[in-house]
C-alpha positions as CSV (number, residue, x, y, z in Angstrom):
1,M,-121.4,5.6,20.4
2,K,-122.2,4.3,23.3
3,A,-121.5,7.0,26.2
4,R,-119.4,3.6,28.1
5,H,-117.3,3.9,24.8
6,W,-116.6,7.3,24.2
7,S,-115.4,6.9,28.3
8,L,-113.2,4.5,27.4
9,A,-111.8,6.4,25.0
10,I,-111.5,9.8,27.0
11,V,-109.5,7.5,29.6
12,L,-107.1,6.0,27.2
13,I,-106.1,9.3,25.6
14,L,-105.3,10.8,29.5
15,I,-103.5,7.8,29.7
16,N,-101.3,8.3,26.4
17,Y,-101.4,11.8,27.4
18,L,-99.3,11.2,30.7
19,I,-97.1,8.7,29.1
20,F,-95.9,11.0,26.3
21,A,-95.5,13.9,28.9
22,S,-93.2,12.2,31.3
23,L,-91.3,11.1,28.4
24,F,-90.9,14.9,26.7
25,S,-89.9,16.1,30.0
26,R,-87.3,13.7,30.6
27,L,-86.2,14.4,27.1
28,V,-85.8,17.9,27.8
29,E,-83.8,17.5,31.3
30,S,-81.3,15.7,29.3
31,D,-77.9,16.5,28.1
32,F,-77.2,15.5,24.6
33,S,-72.9,16.8,24.8
34,L,-70.6,14.6,23.8
35,N,-68.9,12.8,26.3
36,Y,-66.3,10.2,25.5
37,A,-65.5,7.2,27.9
38,T,-61.3,7.4,28.6
39,R,-60.0,4.6,27.8
40,T,-58.2,3.0,30.8
41,P,-53.9,2.5,29.8
42,V,-52.6,-0.8,29.1
43,P,-49.6,-1.0,30.8
44,T,-47.1,-1.4,28.1
45,F,-44.4,-4.4,28.1
46,T,-40.8,-3.4,29.1
47,P,-38.2,-6.1,28.2
48,A,-35.5,-6.5,31.0
49,P,-32.1,-5.6,30.4
50,A,-30.4,-8.4,28.0
51,E,-27.1,-10.3,29.0
52,P,-23.9,-9.1,28.1
53,F,-22.9,-10.7,24.2
54,V,-20.2,-13.9,24.8
55,I,-17.6,-13.7,22.1
56,I,-15.9,-17.2,21.6
57,P,-12.4,-16.5,20.3
58,T,-11.8,-18.4,16.8
59,A,-9.0,-21.1,17.1
60,T,-6.0,-19.7,16.0
61,A,-4.4,-21.4,13.1
62,V,-1.4,-23.1,13.9
63,T,0.8,-23.7,11.3
64,P,2.8,-27.0,11.6
65,A,6.8,-27.1,11.8
66,P,7.9,-28.3,8.2
67,T,9.5,-31.6,8.6
68,P,13.0,-31.8,8.0
69,T,13.9,-33.2,4.7
70,A,16.7,-35.2,3.7
71,T,18.1,-32.9,1.1
72,R,20.1,-30.4,2.3
73,V,18.4,-26.6,0.8
74,L,21.7,-23.9,1.0
75,Q,21.6,-21.0,2.5
76,N,24.2,-18.3,2.3
77,P,26.3,-18.7,5.1
78,D,28.3,-16.3,6.8
79,E,32.4,-16.2,6.8
80,N,32.2,-19.1,9.6
81,G,30.0,-21.4,7.2
82,N,26.6,-20.3,9.8
83,A,23.3,-19.5,8.2
84,N,23.0,-15.6,9.3
85,P,19.5,-14.5,10.3
86,N,20.6,-11.0,11.0
87,P,19.2,-9.3,8.0
88,D,21.3,-6.4,8.5
89,A,24.1,-8.5,8.7
90,E,23.0,-10.2,5.3
91,A,23.0,-6.8,3.5
92,G,26.4,-6.1,4.9
93,Q,27.3,-9.8,3.4
94,T,25.9,-8.8,0.4
95,S,27.7,-5.7,-0.5
96,Q,31.1,-7.5,0.3
97,M,30.1,-10.8,-1.6
98,T,30.2,-8.4,-4.9
99,N,34.1,-8.4,-4.8
100,E,34.4,-11.8,-3.7
101,P,34.7,-14.9,-6.0
102,Q,31.1,-16.1,-6.1
103,L,28.3,-17.8,-8.6
104,V,24.8,-18.1,-9.2
105,A,22.0,-20.5,-10.7
106,P,19.4,-19.6,-12.7
107,G,17.5,-22.5,-11.0
108,A,17.6,-24.8,-8.4
109,V,20.6,-27.5,-9.1
110,N,22.3,-29.9,-7.5
111,I,25.2,-29.6,-4.9
112,R,27.1,-33.0,-5.3
113,S,29.8,-34.2,-2.8
114,G,32.8,-34.0,-5.2
115,P,33.5,-32.4,-8.9
116,G,32.0,-34.6,-11.2
117,I,28.5,-36.0,-11.8
118,D,29.7,-39.2,-10.2
119,F,29.9,-37.9,-7.2
120,D,27.0,-38.2,-4.3
121,V,23.9,-35.4,-4.1
122,V,24.6,-33.7,-0.9
123,G,22.1,-30.9,-1.6
124,T,20.4,-28.1,-4.0
125,L,21.7,-24.7,-4.6
126,N,18.6,-22.2,-4.2
127,A,17.9,-20.1,-7.6
128,D,18.9,-16.6,-7.9
129,T,20.9,-17.1,-4.8
130,P,24.8,-15.4,-4.3
131,V,27.0,-18.0,-3.2
132,R,30.6,-17.1,-2.5
133,I,33.1,-20.1,-4.1
134,V,35.8,-20.9,-1.6
135,G,37.8,-23.5,-4.6
136,R,37.7,-25.0,-7.8
137,N,39.0,-28.0,-9.4
138,P,42.0,-28.1,-11.9
139,E,40.0,-27.0,-15.4
140,A,37.6,-24.6,-13.3
141,S,34.9,-26.5,-14.7
142,W,33.4,-27.2,-10.9
143,W,33.3,-25.3,-8.3
144,Q,33.6,-25.5,-4.4
145,I,31.1,-23.9,-2.0
146,R,30.9,-24.3,2.1
147,L,27.5,-25.6,3.2
148,A,28.7,-25.6,7.3
149,P,31.9,-24.9,8.6
150,D,33.2,-28.3,8.4
151,K,31.1,-29.0,5.3
152,T,32.0,-28.6,1.4
153,G,30.4,-28.7,-1.9
154,W,30.6,-28.6,-5.2
155,V,28.2,-27.1,-8.0
156,S,28.6,-27.4,-12.2
157,N,29.9,-24.1,-13.8
158,A,27.7,-25.7,-16.8
159,V,24.6,-24.4,-14.7
160,V,25.5,-21.3,-12.9
161,Q,27.0,-18.0,-13.6
162,V,30.2,-17.0,-11.9
163,S,32.1,-13.4,-11.3
164,N,35.4,-12.6,-10.0
165,I,37.2,-16.0,-10.3
166,D,40.7,-15.0,-10.7
167,S,41.8,-15.5,-7.1
168,V,39.9,-18.7,-6.6
169,P,42.3,-21.2,-5.1
170,L,42.5,-24.9,-5.9
171,A,40.6,-27.1,-3.8
172,E,41.7,-30.3,-2.8
173,V,38.9,-33.4,-3.6
174,A,38.8,-35.9,-0.2
175,G,37.5,-39.1,-1.5
176,A,36.5,-40.8,-5.1
177,P,33.1,-40.7,-5.7
178,A,30.7,-43.4,-4.9
179,A,30.0,-44.9,-8.5
180,R,33.8,-45.6,-9.1
181,Q,34.8,-49.0,-8.8
182,P,38.3,-50.5,-9.0
183,V,39.4,-51.9,-12.2
184,P,39.9,-55.7,-11.7
185,Q,43.7,-56.5,-12.6
186,P,43.8,-59.4,-15.3
187,A,45.8,-61.8,-14.0
188,A,49.7,-61.8,-14.8
189,S,50.5,-63.1,-18.3
190,N,54.6,-63.6,-20.2
191,S,52.8,-62.1,-23.3
192,P,53.3,-58.4,-24.5
193,P,50.5,-56.3,-23.4
194,S,48.5,-55.5,-27.0
195,A,47.4,-52.3,-27.7
196,P,44.7,-50.4,-26.2
197,E,41.4,-51.3,-28.6
198,Q,40.8,-47.2,-30.0
199,P,37.5,-46.2,-29.4
200,K,34.7,-46.6,-32.1
201,Y,33.8,-43.1,-31.5
202,Q,36.3,-39.5,-31.7
203,Y,33.7,-38.3,-28.8
204,E,32.3,-40.8,-26.2
205,P,29.7,-39.4,-23.6
206,T,31.2,-39.3,-19.9
207,G,28.1,-38.8,-18.2
208,W,24.2,-36.9,-17.9
209,Y,22.1,-36.1,-15.7
210,D,18.6,-34.1,-15.3
211,D,18.1,-31.0,-13.4
212,T,14.8,-29.9,-12.1
213,N,14.2,-26.7,-14.0
214,A,10.9,-26.7,-15.8
215,G,10.8,-23.4,-17.5
216,L,13.6,-24.6,-20.1
217,T,14.1,-27.3,-22.7
218,R,17.6,-27.0,-23.0
219,F,20.9,-29.1,-23.0
220,L,24.5,-27.8,-22.0
221,G,27.7,-29.3,-20.6
222,D,31.4,-29.4,-21.3
223,I,33.7,-31.2,-23.1
224,V,37.0,-32.2,-22.4
225,D,40.2,-34.2,-23.8
226,V,41.6,-37.1,-22.4
227,N,43.6,-35.0,-20.1
228,G,40.3,-32.9,-19.5
229,N,41.6,-30.1,-21.2
230,P,38.3,-28.0,-22.7
231,V,38.1,-28.7,-26.6
232,N,35.8,-25.7,-28.7
233,G,34.6,-25.5,-31.9
234,V,32.2,-28.8,-31.2
235,F,28.5,-29.1,-32.2
236,I,26.0,-30.9,-30.1
237,Q,22.8,-32.3,-32.1
238,A,19.8,-32.6,-30.0
239,S,16.9,-34.8,-32.0
240,C,13.0,-35.7,-30.9
241,G,11.4,-37.7,-33.8
242,D,11.4,-35.7,-37.0
243,Y,12.8,-32.4,-35.1
244,S,16.6,-31.5,-34.7
245,T,18.6,-28.4,-33.9
246,I,22.6,-28.2,-33.6
247,S,24.3,-25.8,-30.9
248,Y,26.6,-23.0,-31.3
249,P,30.3,-24.3,-31.9
250,S,31.2,-25.2,-27.9
251,G,33.7,-22.7,-26.6
252,P,34.0,-18.8,-26.9
253,I,34.5,-18.9,-30.7
254,G,31.2,-16.9,-31.7
255,W,28.6,-17.3,-34.2
256,G,27.5,-15.7,-37.2
257,T,26.6,-11.9,-37.8
258,L,25.6,-11.6,-34.0
259,N,28.9,-13.2,-32.8
260,E,26.6,-15.9,-30.8
261,S,28.4,-17.7,-27.5
262,H,31.2,-15.7,-27.6
263,D,31.5,-15.6,-24.3
264,W,31.0,-18.8,-23.3
265,P,33.5,-20.6,-21.3
266,D,35.9,-22.8,-22.9
267,G,34.7,-26.1,-23.3
268,F,31.0,-25.5,-22.6
269,Y,28.2,-25.9,-25.3
270,D,24.3,-25.2,-24.5
271,V,21.3,-25.5,-26.4
272,T,18.2,-24.2,-25.7
273,V,14.9,-25.6,-27.8
274,D,12.1,-24.0,-25.3
275,T,11.1,-22.1,-22.8
276,R,8.9,-25.0,-22.0
277,P,9.3,-28.5,-21.5
278,V,9.0,-30.8,-24.4
279,P,8.8,-34.3,-23.0
280,C,10.2,-36.4,-25.5
281,I,12.8,-39.4,-25.2
282,W,15.6,-36.9,-26.5
283,T,18.7,-37.6,-27.9
284,L,22.4,-35.7,-27.8
285,T,25.4,-36.0,-30.9
286,V,28.4,-35.2,-31.4
287,V,28.3,-33.9,-34.8
288,D,30.3,-32.3,-37.8
289,T,28.4,-29.2,-39.3
290,D,29.1,-26.5,-41.5
291,D,26.0,-24.0,-41.5
292,R,24.0,-25.7,-38.0
293,K,21.5,-27.3,-40.6
294,T,23.5,-30.0,-42.4
295,V,25.2,-32.5,-40.9
296,K,28.8,-33.5,-42.1
297,A,29.6,-36.5,-40.3
298,R,28.4,-38.2,-37.2
299,L,31.4,-38.2,-34.6
300,S,29.8,-39.8,-31.4
301,E,27.3,-42.2,-30.4
302,S,23.9,-40.6,-30.0
303,I,23.1,-41.2,-26.8
304,P,18.7,-41.5,-25.6
305,V,18.0,-38.5,-22.8
306,E,14.5,-37.9,-21.0
307,V,12.8,-34.9,-20.6
308,T,9.4,-34.7,-18.7
309,S,7.2,-31.7,-17.2
310,D,9.1,-31.9,-14.6
311,K,12.6,-32.1,-15.6
312,S,13.5,-30.5,-18.5
313,I,17.4,-29.3,-18.3
314,I,20.2,-32.2,-19.1
315,V,23.6,-31.8,-18.2
316,A,25.5,-34.1,-20.2
317,G,29.1,-34.4,-20.8
318,W,31.6,-35.4,-23.5
319,R,35.4,-36.6,-24.2
320,K,37.3,-36.2,-26.8
321,N,39.3,-39.3,-27.6
322,W,42.1,-38.5,-30.5
């Protein structure tokens, strides 16, 4: 190798030595301890205070006032005939009424302007509401009650229960029923009057109406003679298609070993068919029977009466012609 080549090699070696020596000294002087950079805190979000809740009041439902109806519903009147809004006074009145003549209806029944089904309906008597009796008709088949200080009404004995009635006075009947019309008189004649024609049947219906109580299928009413006196021992048959049933004898006669119907009023009959409405065109007939099963004779025409789901109690009266 030539001398100049060796000289170049030595120069390169020296240069490398100086470079590595410089680097080594830097490494020796450096601090290798772990120093972590501190993170600059980021400002946190603080929400602004919320506004107070706005409470919207719920609209209060307004109950509409009841619309007055044409039919008057009877309330317990006080001694002057006015409705008593004071509960304490009403309680005292109820206690006082226990010894006074009063009636109670098992269901809603009609109140009429006079003692008979030919009179107009003037109101409705609520069920299970004791009402004071202020008068009666001669047969005690209708009871007079007070609707207002200057107004009274009548309820049939056939559809209510009464108590303490011994002292009930006889009431005057004002006006004739709307259904009654004067009978036109025939022209005068010189011929002697003919004997009145005898009715075809021994018994004939005097009228009937349906009640609104839908809890029973029931037929009831009163039987009187031509003078208005009650008649006992009369049987009424109620039929619908092939089904029929016969009442106990009218009046307090009683029937069978259990003495059924012994506490009925004179002339009163009752046939309870079912404890639910039995819609049908029923027929009612006065019959003669010995066992309440076999009809020996029909003593009246058969009158059709309709029972519906809404009106299932029929009140029908009868008159004995001879």
